[in-house]
N, C-alpha and C positions, 0 to 999 in steps of 0.2 A: 412782560415784566420778567426780570431774571431773578431766579431764586438761588440763593448761595447755601451750601451745606456746610454747617459748622460741626466740629468735632470737639467735644469738651474733654480735655486731658485731665486724668485723675492720677494724683500722686499716691502710690500704694506703699510708699517707704515708710517705716516706722522704727521703733526701737527693737532691740533684740527679743525682748520678752513677748512683744506683740507679734513678731513674725513668727515665734514658735506657737503661739495660741491666737490665730488671726480672729477668731470670733469672741474672744474675752475683752470685757470692757473693764474701766477702772471703777465702775459703779458697784456698789453692793447690791446683792440680790434684791434686799429689802427696799432700795430705791427704785428699782425697777418694776415693782408691784404696782398696780393701778389702785385706785381708791376702791374699787369694788372688791378686788381680791383681798385688799388688807382688811375691809370691813368683814368679810366673811371669816378670815382667819382669826380676827380679834373675837368674834363672836363664839367661833369653835373653842378657843382658849378659855374664854370666860365662863362658859356653860357646860363644857363636856363632862365634868366630874359629876355634875348634878343629874345627868342622864343615865338610866339604869335599864337592864335587861330584866324582865319578869318571866320566870318559869313556872307553870302551872301544871299540877297533877289533877286531872279531872276525875270526878266521881263517874262510874260507869252508869250509863241510863238504861231503862228497860228496853228502849229500841235497840241499843247497841247489843245488849245481851242476846236479843232475838236473831240478830244478823250472825252469819258465818264469817263474814270478812273480818280479818284482824283490824282492830281499832287502836289507834295512837292515842294512849291515855294522857299524852303531854302536849302542851302548847305553850308557845312564847309571844312575847309582846314587849312594849316598850313603857317607860314611865319617867317621870322627873321629880325630884326632891324639891319641895317647896319650903321647908322650914328645917332648922338645925335640931328639931325635936324628931325628925325622921318621917315626917308625913310626906306621902308619895301619891301623886295623881296619875292615873292611867284611866282606860276605857272600861267600862262595865262589861262589855263583850269579851275583854281579854281574860277576866277572872270569873266569868260565868261558869258555874258547876264546879269550882275549884275545891279540892279535897286538901291540897297543900300548896302554897305560894312561896316561892324563893326569889329573893332579889339579888342579882349580881351587880356590884358596884364597879366603877372604872378601875379602882385600885386593886381588883382582884378578890375582895371580900364577898363572901356569899352568906347571905343572912335569911332566916325565916321572916316571913312577913305576916302581920295580921290585918285582916279585912276590916276597916273601920266603919265603912258605909258604901252603898253602892245604889245609883239612881239610874235604872235602865232607859228612862224617859229622856234623858240626855247623854246617855252613854258615858257617864262619869262615874268613877269609883275612886275612893281613897283608901290607901294601905298605910301601914306604919311599920318601921323597923326601929330595933334599939341599937344604935351604934354612935360612936363619937367622930368628931372632926368631919362633919358632913358639909358638902357644898350644896348650895341651893339656888334656885332661879325664882325671880319675882314675876308676878302677872303684870302685864301692860295694859293699856286702854284700848280694847278692840274698837270703840266707837270713834277713835281717831284714825283708824285705817283708811287708806286710799287704794283703789285700783291701781295696780302698777307698781306699788312699792315693794321692796324686796322682802322674800319670805324665805326662811332657813328652817328645813326640817332635819331633826337628828333622832335616830331610832335604830332598831336592830333587825333589819329586813332579813327574812329567811334564817335567822339565827346568827347572821353576820353582826358581831357588836360593833356599835358606834359607827354608824354610816351616816354621812352628812350629805344632803342634797339641797340645792338652791334653785329658786324661782322667783316668781313674783304673785302678788295677790291678783288672781284673775277676775274674781266677782266677789260681791258682797250681797247679803240678804237672801242667800240660797236656802231652800227648804229641803231636809233630808229625812228619809224614814229610817229609823233605827231597827235593830233586830227585834226589838219589843213590838214593832209596827206602829210605833208613835212617831209624830213628826217633830224634828229639832227645827225651829225656825231661826233665820238670821245666821246661816252657816257661812263660813269662809270658803271660797273655792281657791284652790292654788295650783300652779303648775310645778311646784316642788315635788319631785317624784317620790311617790310612796309605794310601798309593797307589803305584802303580809309580813307581820312583825313590826311594822312601824307604828301600828295602832297604839294610842296612849303616850306616844312621844310628843315633845313640844314643837310648836310651829313658832319661830322667833322672828323678831324685827332686828333691825340693824344695830339696836342698842342692846341685844341680848335679852330682852324682855319676851315673856311668853305672850303671843297675841292670839294663840289658838291651841287646841288638843287635837292632834291628828287622829281621825277616827275611821275614814272610809276612803274607798277607791272605787271607780267604775271599770271593772275588769275589761270590758269590751271597748272602752275608750282609752286614749292616750293623754296624759296631762289632765285628767279630770280627778282631781283630789280634794277631799274636804276636811275641814277642821271645825270644832265647835269654838265659838268665839271665847275669848279669855274672860271677858266680863260675865258671861253666863257660866262658865266653868268656875270662876272664883266664887261666885254666889253660891252655887251647888255644892262646892268643896266645903265652905264654911258651914253650911247646914248639915252635911254629912258628919263634920268633925264634931259639931255640937250635939246632934241628935241621933246620928247613926242612919237617918233616912230623911227623905224630904217629903212632907205633906204638903199638897198645893191644890188650889182651886182650879177649875178648868170651866171655860165657857163654851167649849165645843165647837171652836172654829179652827181653820187653818189660815194664818195669816202671813204677810210679808211686809217688811219695812220699805215706806216709799218716801223719797224726799220731795219737799215742795219748792217751786219756784217762787222768787220774792213776790210776784204779783198775788199768788194765792195767800201767802203770809200776810200781805197788806190787806188783801180783800175781807179775810175772815179775822184779821186782828189776832193772829196766833201767836202764842208764846213759844211755839216748837217749830223746828226746821223740818220735821218728818213726823210721819205717824204710822199706824198699822193697818194696811188695807186687808179687809177681809176677803179671801179667796174662796173658802169653802165653808158651809155651815153643817154641823153633823146634826141630822134630823132626829136620830135616836139618842142624843146625848142626854144624860141624867140632869144636865143643867138647863135652867130656863133661858132660852136664847131667841125665842120666836120673834122678838122686836128687832133682831138684827137682820140685815139684807147683805147679799153679795155685793161687793164693791164698796161698802161702808169704809171709811177711814177713820180709825179711833185715834182721838187727840188727848182724850182725857178720861180719868176714873176717879169718880168722886172729885176731891180737890186736887188731886195729882195730875200733872201733865204726862202725856205717853208720847215719847220720841221714837221708841223702838220696841221691838218684841221683848227685848231684855227688860224694859221697863215694865211692861205688861206681866211677864213671868214673875218679876218681883212683888208686885202689887196683889197678884193672885195667890197670896201665901195661905197658910192653914187658917188664919183669921177670916178670911173671905169665904169660907166653904159655908153654904146654906144661908149667906148673908145677902140681901139685896143691894146691888152697887149701881150707881148711875155711870153710864158711858156717854162721853161728849163724842159725836161722829160728824164727819162731813158726809152729806148725802144729797145727791141732786142739786148741786150749787148752794145748799144751805147748811147751817150748823144746827144739829138738833141733839136732844138728850133722850136716851132711851134707858130702859131698866133689864138688867140681867141678874140672875141668882146662880153664881158657880156652884158646881158639884165637886166633889173630891175626885182627884185624878186617881185611878185605880191602877 
């Protein structure tokens, strides 16, 4: 068989302007941006003015006073404005031990901030500034998140104001231990790069809604970053604004949200698509929890249905402390009801 070689002739002739700028096209730069880039740009424009830098002057501790090494009394972090009244969400560990808190806005204003409330158990704190013409961001629904969707983080790493990084939601339902040594359940894992100083900044979806509050990184790992879910953060923020603190019941377990396949839902005639699986039971807890077993999946509390850790957190409020409640659990292929008595979370 004889193969023929063909050469395609390309006409490089063009008008005079094109010959002077051979790589310039007639399209606008905006038309060349792909949908991904345009989404990120739109979110940045929509939310950037609501992201703030937080500067903290910390109180000297007895331990620091005993050491001879020079101590840096200042720290920085991030936060975001959630209302035109000047309420700001950040991390509890950002403002821990603060003697003075200052907020830097994107327009250059530098304002003193008042601590409204602090909840180390979820690493959430609320500040307030007095200012006019404030931009703010709204909370989105973190229960609607899916692994793989876009996640945009904005913050002030290492003091560099307004830094944006982009990644995806890597995993859902993680458990994270805070500086207070308590576990935060149902945490978002993301690959949007975070560094010291990003703490307290927003994790955003493609609509510019807050889906999480950036809270931690694993220093020895790459791309392992975590955020408190927006639904939990919004609930805690509301309590802090109203009461200045969060009183809550605790049943002495560590749990993780698990999703059910349709066969399980049909078999047990469940009204929920997920539940809370008991991963660990605290034997020394002040709560009465001896009827619980590792592996139990909680699907109900009294007459309320339990889909997630967030649902359990909301129902174990201050009214539940010291009161016997009935849990509906899946155990060894059966649906059972057991009793627990929540203690107050210290």
